[in-house]
N, C-alpha and C positions, 0 to 999 in steps of 0.2 A: 650501482647501489645494492648493498647487501640486504638480505632478508626482506625483499619486496613483498608486501601483502598481496596475495593472489586469491582467486576465487576459491570457495570451498568445494569439496568433493561432492557436489550435488548432482541429481539427475539432470537439472537444467544445464549445468556446465558440460556434462557428458554428452548432451544432445544439442549443444549450442551450434549455431550457424554463424560463420564469419566472426569468430572470436579473435579479433585482431588486437594488437597492442598499439597504444598511442605513445608518443614520446613523452619524456619527462621535461618539464620546463627548466631550462638551464641558462636563461638569459633575461634581459630586461626588454619587455615589449609593451606596446600601447594598444588600447581597445576602447570602443565606446562603452561596452558592458563586459564586466568580469563576473562570471557565474561560478560559485563555489559549491561543488557537489554534482556528481554525474549520475543521478537517479532520474526518475520521471519528471520531477519538478524542474531540475536543471536542464535536462535535454529538451523538454517542451518549451521552456523559456528561450533557450538558445536557438532552437529551430525557428520559432516564430519571429524572434528578433532579426535573425539573419535573413529571413524571407522579406522583412520590412526594410532591409538595406543597412542594418547596423553591423559594425565590426565587433564580433563576439569572441571572447576567449572563455573556455570552460576548464576549470581546474578540478581534478578528481584526486583525492588523497591516495586511493588504492587503484581499483580498476573500474571501468564503466559497468554499472549494474552490480557492483560489489556488495552494496548494502541491501536494505529490504527490497528495493526495486527488482533485484535479480534473484531473490531468494524466497519470495512469498508464495502463497498458495495458488496464485493465478486466477483469483476470483474477481470479477468486476460486477459489483452489485449496484442497485439503485439506492439513492438516498445516503444517509449518514449513519453513524453509530447510534444516534438518537432517532427514534421513530417520529413520524409526523405528529401524533398527538402531543409528544413532549415538546417538539419545536413550537407548535401552536401555543402550548401552555406557557412556555418560557419567553417566546419572542413575538407572539401575536400571529394571526392568520396571514396577514399580508406579507410579513417577512418570511414566514414559513413557506409560503408559495414561491417567493423569490428564491429562497434557498433550494427548494425542490427543483425548480426550473434550471438552476445552475448545475445540479447533479445530472439532469437529463442532458444538458450540454456536455458534461464531462464524459458520459458514455459515448456521445456522438463524436467527441474529439478522438477517443480511442479507436472507434470503428473507422472514422474518416482517415486517420493517419495510417492505419493498416492498409486500407484500400489505396490511398494516394501513393504510398511508397512501396506497395507490393511486398509487405512484410510477411514472411512465412513464420507464423507463430501459433499455428493450430487453433485459430479462433473458432469457438463453438458457442451456442446460445442455450440459455436456460439456467436459472439460479433459484434453488429451492431453500426455503427456511422450514425446518421441521421442529416440532415441539417435543419436549421430554415429559410432558405432563398433560393428561387428558383434560384437565381443567382449563387449559389454554385454548381449547377449540373455539369457543364462542368469541374470544378476543381476536383470534386469528381471522375468523370470518368477518368480524367487524372492521378490522384493519384493511382487508382487501376491499370491502364495500366502500370504505372511506376514500381509498385511492381511486377507485372506479368513479365514485360519485363527485367528490369534492376537488379532485386533482386531475380529472379526466384522463386517468392512467388506466388503460384497458389491457395492458400487457400482462397483468397479474391475475391469477385466479386462486380460489381456495382449494385445498386438498383435504379430503377427509382421511381419517385414520387408516381406513382400508387401502386407499390408494397409496398413501405413504408406505405402508407395509409392502405392497406389491412393487413399489419403486426401489426399496432399499433392503428389505428383509433384515432390519436391525431390531434387536430386543430393546434398545435404548430409546427408540422413538415411540412414544406412547400417546400421541395426540395427532392432530392434523398438521396443517402447515399451509404453505403457499408456493406456487410456481410462478416465477417472474421470467417471462420469455424475453424481456428487455435486458435482463442480466446476461453476462457472458463469462467465459473462462478461456484462458490462453496460456501460452508458454511465456512467462514474464521476461526471462532473460533474452529470448529471441526478439521479443517486442523491443526491449531496450537496445539491443544491438542494431536492429533495423532503424530505430530513431537516431542512433549515433551516426550511422552511415548516411542517413538523410541530412543530418545536421552538417557533417563535413562537406557533403556535396553542395550545401547551401552556403558554405564559406566559413563555418565555425571552426576555430582552432581548438582542438581538444588535447589536453595534456593529462596523462595519468601519472601516478606515483609522485604527485605534486601537492603535498599537504600544505595548506595555508596556515602559517604560524602567527600572522599578524596582518591587520589592515588599518590604514589611517582613516579618520572620519572626514578628511578634507575632500574637496572636489576640484580637480580630480583626485581620487584616492590612490594610494599605493598599496597593493596587495602583495605580500611577501611570502614566498615559499622557501624551503631550505636551500634551493639552488638558483632561484630566479625571482623576478617580480613583474607585476603587471601594473601599469598606470591606466586607470579607467574612470570614466565619468559616472558610471552607475555600477552598483554591486548588487548581486542577488545571492542571498544566503539560502542555499538549498541543501542543507546538511541533515535535516530531520534528526534522527536519534543520535547523530554524531556531532551535533553542534557544540555542546558542552563548553569547553574553555574558550572557544573562539569568540563567543558573544554571550557573556553571563547575564546581560540585561534581559534576555528572553529565554535562556536555557531553562530557567526555573518554571516556565510555563508548560513544559512537557516532561514526561518520564520515559526513559528508554526501558523496555522490557524485552526479555528473550523469548522467542517462540521457536518451536521445534516441529520439523516436518520429516516424513519418510516417503520413500517410493519402494513399492514391492517389486518383485520379479514380474515379468509380463504374465497376465492371467489369460486363460482361455476365454474365447468370446462369450461362452455361456456363463462362466464365472463372473466376468465383468458385468454382464447384463443382470445377473442375479442381485448384485449389490448396487447397481446403478443402471436401472432399466433404460433410461432415456439419455444417457451420456450428459447429464447436467452436472453442475457443481452444486454443493449443498453445505449447509452449516446448521447446527442446532442452536438452542436458546440457553445453553449453559453459560454461566458467567465465564468460565474457562472453556471457551467454545471448542467443539470438534468441527472440523471442516475438511472436505474431501472432494475429489473429482477423479476422473480417469484420464490418463495421458493418451496420446495418439496411439501408442503401442500397447495399450490395455494394462498399464500399471496403475495401481491405486496410489494416488498422491494424497497423503493424509496428514493433517496437522492436528496436534493435540498435546497439551502440556506446555507450560511456560514457567519461567521463574523471574525473580526480580533482583538477582545478584549478578555478579560478573562470572560466576561459576557455571560451567556447562556440564551436565551429567557425563561421566566417563564413557559409559556404554550407551550412546544416544540411540542406537537402533533398538536395544532392549527397552529403553525408557519409553519411547514413543510406541513401540509394538504393543506393550501392555495396554495402553490406552486404546489403540486401534482394535485390539481383540475384544474389548468391552463393547465396541460399536459393531464390529463384524467378526463374531466368533468363527464364522465359516472359513476364515483365512488362517486358521491355526497352523496349517502346514506350509504356508507360503514363506519364501525367503525374502528378507528385507535387503535390497541391493544398495540403497542409499539412505542416509539420514544426515540432516544438517540443521543448523540453527541460524537465527538472524535476529537483529534488534529492530523493533518497531517503536514508534513514539506515540504515546497517548497523552491527552490533556485531561485536566480535572473533569471537565464537562463533556469530554469525548467529541468535541467539535474541532475542526481544523483551525489553526492559528495562522492567519495571513495578515501582513501589515508592512509598515516601513518604520525604520528607526530614525532615519533622516530623509529628506526629500529624494536623495539618491541611493539609499540603502533599503532594499526590499528583502522580505523573508517569507518563508512558508514552511510549516512543519506540523506535526501532531495529527496525522490523518487517522489514527486510532482504528486501524484495521481495514480502511477503505482507500488504501494508497494508490492503487492503479488508476482508478477514475479520478479521485480528488487531487492527487498530486499532478496528474496530467492537466486537470483544470487549473490548478494553482499556477503552474508554469505558464500556461496560456494567458491567464489574467494578469500576471506580473508583466509579461511582454506587452500586453495592451496598455497597462498603466505607464510603463516607461515610454511608450509611444504617444502618450497623452490622452488615452481613453480610459477613464477610471471608474465608469459607472458600475461595471460588474465587479471589479476588484473591491470597490468601496462597500459592497453589500456585506462583506465579511468584517468590516470595521464596526458594524452594529452588533457583532457577537463578542461579548466580553469574555476573555479567557482568564480565569483566576490563576494566580501563582500557587504552586504546591506549597503547603505550609512548611516553612523552614527553607524554602528555596532549594537550590541544588545541594546544600549541605545536609539538611535534615529531612528531605522529602522521603527518603527510602524507608525509615522505620514505620512511619504512619501508613505509607502506601502498602508496605509488606503486611502489616496487621490487617488492613482492609482486604487484601487479597486472601489471606488465611481465612478470614470470616466468610468471604464469598466461596472459597473452596469447600468449606464445611457445609454451607447452604446448598451447594450443588449436589452434595451427597444425601441430603435429606429427602 
């Protein structure tokens, strides 16, 4: 097959372990479950189902971990894009606590799978949220107190402005923040590759370069690729930002946006500790968020800048470097070795969208920047639901996800204008 989509030239690909190729589907086969998409959702669904005895086929349009799952910032945070007070206000205290408990399960899934399958993915602990405005200090302290008191979550503590400065030495951080020792960071592509290895060992058939062009709504369903087809009793749509034409009934519930990341040359130990004293991952509270962490070999992995079109800046290194220097001017002389982009999916209310289109067709997408934990959770819950246990999966049915105004055709202009407004607000 000509012009096969391959992984981007990222730091993750350059340091990938066991980056193997899987075959292209070129025949007609049968399975209990056909999973479309080889990211966190798809692989965790596949692995869990295979462990339960199901015959599972996974179809990936490009390469395992090719999408956001293998390109992201590597941060594993607690909770959702919406904070606890927002969850309580919109959904009530009881549902908010159920949702919080599920995200705690999500982090446990990540940790447990890494341990169970001995996945070498540079797992480290500590996730920091920093403020850009001194006026946020009181609300930051109150949020920590609320998690400690009402949610019995004692892994998080408040950071005052002086400690934030000592931790990061950035002129952009002007308030306090919080340190969540229950949060983590890791090498996302190596985590993906480890999951794929575990899934194949459990009996999952994985096919790459096998884009699904159509599926029937019958049971069993026929899932067709360009070169082959699968007949399956159940289907899992795990495409996230790349769902689009395959299933228009739900594609309008989320918006693909482009995000950009770089990796510097390796820093000296003293340089690395100056901008990240405790080897944590961190993000600020800008709408267009800055997020960063150190790699195992002391490179700064920094995400900053995004757009809402199909166009990627021509000089991506220079584009992201400019933002990086606003945060860490001390890195002016450092070479940027890698820069890459990826598409993530956000929903209108920034909550993940899980559900089923028919009794045998499940989907999950729209993780809105929390994909490592929440997509891993989604795959696990879908596997439970297919196996007959729906209690945890059905929690998300209580979260109504609005359709973007205009659906897939007209959502871009309105969303773009909203982002422009938020960008201006970030600068004030």
